[in-house]
N, C-alpha and C positions, 0 to 999 in steps of 0.2 A: 299779807300784801294785798291791797285792794285792786291795784292795776299794774300791769307790767309796763305801761308807758313809763319811762324812767323818771318823768317829772310828777307822776301821780302814784302815790303809795298810801296805804292805810295809815302809816306813821305820820303822814302830813296832818291828819286830824289830831293825833295824840300829842305831837310835838308842839303844835300851835294852839291847841285847845279849841273848844267850840261851845256854843251856848245858844239856846233858842231865844231869838230876839226879833224885833221888827226889821231892823236894818241888817238883814242876813242874806246869804247867797240864795239865788233862785235859779230854776232851770231856764226861765225866759231871759233873765239877766245874762246868764252864761252864753245862751244862743246869740244874743245881741252883740256881746263882746267878741264872740267868735267871728261874727260877720265883719266887725270892725277890723280885727286882725287880718282876716282874709283880704279885705279891701286894701289895707296897707301893703300886704305882701304882693298883691297884683299890681299896685301902682309902682312900687320899687322894681318889680320884675319887668314891667313895661319900660321903665327908664333904662335898664340895662339892655333890654332888647333893642331899643332905638339906638342906643350908643353903639351897639355891635354893628348894626347896618350902616350907621353913619361913618363908621371906620372902614367901610368897604368889606365887611365880613372878616376882619382881622381878629382871629381868636386870641392871638398873643396880646392884643391890646386889652382884652378882658381878663387875662390871667391875674394881674395884681388885684383887681376888684373882686374876683371870685375867691381867691385865696384869703384876702383880707376880710371879706364878709364871712367866710367860713370860720375863721379864727375868732372874730368878734362875736359871731353868733354863738359859738361854743362857750365863750366867756360869759356872755349875757345869760345863756341858758343855765349855766352852773350857778350864777348869782341868783337867778329866779328860783331854782330848786332849793337853795339853802335859805333864801329869804323871800318866801311867798308874799310877804307884806309889801314887797317892792314891785309886785307883778303889774300893778296899774301903770307903772313906768317902763319896766323891763320887758313886759310882753309886747307892747307896741314896738319897742326898739328891736326886739328879736325879729318880729315880723318884717320890719324895715330892712334889716341887714340880710336876712335869709332870702328876701325877695330879690335882692341883688344877685345872690348866688343862683337862685332858681332861674332868674331871667337870663343869666349868662349861659347856664347849662342848656336851657331851652333853645336859645338862639343858635348856639353852635350845633346842637343835635338836629335842629330843624334844617340847617344847611346840608348836613350829611344825609339826613333821612326826611325828606319833605313830607309833611303831614303828621309827623310823630307827636308833635306837641298837642294837637287837638285830640288825637287818639289817647294819649296818656292822660290828658285832662278828663276826658269822658269816662275812662276806666276808673280814675281815682274817685271822682264824685259819684259815679255809679256804685262803686264799692262802699263808699261812705253811707249812702242812703240805703243800700241793701243791708248793711250791718246794723243800721239803725232800726230797720224793719225787723230784722232777726232778733235784736235785743228786745224790742217792744212786744214781739209776739211770744217771747219766752222760749223759743226753740232751743236756745243755748242757755243753760243754767250756769250762773256765775258762782261756782262752788270753789272751795279751797283747792281742790285737786286741779280744777281748770286753771285757776290763777297760777298755781305752782308750775303747771306744764308750760303755759305761755311765758312765764317768768324765765324758766330754764332755757327755753328755745330762743327767746330774745337776747338773753344774756350771752348765750353761745354765739349767736350771730354777731353781736357787738364785739365780742372777743376775737372772733374770726376776722372781722374787718380790720381791727386794730393790728393784728398779726400780719395781715396782708399788706397794710400800709407800711409797717416797719420793714417788711421784706422788700417792698417796692423801692425803698431808699438804697437797697443794695442790688437793684435791677433784677430782683427775683420776683417773678409774677406767678400768681396762681391762675391758671388758664380759665377755669370755669366761672371765675368771678366776673370777668369782663369779656371772656371769649364766648363763642357760640357753641353749637353742638347740643345734643340732648342733655348732656350733663350740666352745661351752663344754663340752659333754659329751665331745666328741672330745679336747679338751685334758686334761680330767680323766682320761680313759682312758689317754692317753699317759703322764701323770705316774704313774698307778697302775702301769702296766707297768714303768716304770723303777724305781719303789720296790720292786716285787716282785722284779725281777732283782738288786737289791742283796742280797737274802737269799742268793742263790746265791754271790755273792762273799764275803759275810760267813761263810757256812758253810765256804767254802774257806779263808778266813783263819784261822778258829778251828781247823780240822783241821790246817793247817800249823803253827800255833802249838803244838798238842799234840804233833805229831811232833817238833818241834824242841826241845821241853822248855823252853819259856820260863818265867819265874818264875810262881809260883802266883797272884800278884795279877792276872795277865793273864786269869784266869777272870772276875774282876769286870769287867775292861775289855771282854772279849768279850761278856759278858752285857749290859753297858751299851750296846754298839753295837747289839745285836739289839733292845733296847728302843727305842732311837732310831728304828730303821727301822720297828718295829712301830707306834709312835705316829704316825709320819709317814704310814704306810699307812692307819691308822684314820681320821685326819683327812681324808685325800684321799677315802676311801670316803664319809665323811659329806658332804663337799662334792659329790661326784658324785650321791649319792642325793637331796640337796636340790635340785640342778639338775633332776633327772628329775621330782621331785614338783612343782616349780614349773611345768614344762611340761605 
């Protein structure tokens, strides 16, 4: 497995083949497309943000939009994972619908905890650039053992969240997921650390894809993967800061 980001794995290369050619994936192309997806995410998030304040800060008015965007985002993400060749269309669509969710989350949390959005944003992008620096410096070696460790940790977190969601339907809550205290804060810090390390694996995957000369559409796929990790990290920072503010 080349990357624990669920949309980036080494099998992506073997499943869809690769060849050295002129019209192939490049690092610069992936960076450009990541910027495009980020812009789309921010625009749709801004739309939800404005809608929230125009409704007088009514969180219930945003609930259908947030739930709907989360469901559509999951479907689009799965389609992209199974059909990377569609990513030039599905990646922008994913950014659009996830922006709606992020905007709704940000608006409601900003009302409860003023200033939390700018703090979470700064921490998210600070982490992104820090991990890029770590990767370029070679301080972290992307070995098979490292990949396996991050894969196991991320898979465990994903399973844990799924179980917590199912239990939530029966009004059974796991306190340290959304609650405060040292245990809750410690859990959030652990999740953030794993999310941040995904960036290292994602950078490595994209670099290897560019070296192997995979098809051009994989630039959209790589950009999509980075946006998935970026949004995940932002949401986790919001959760952490909310826990700290409650305490």
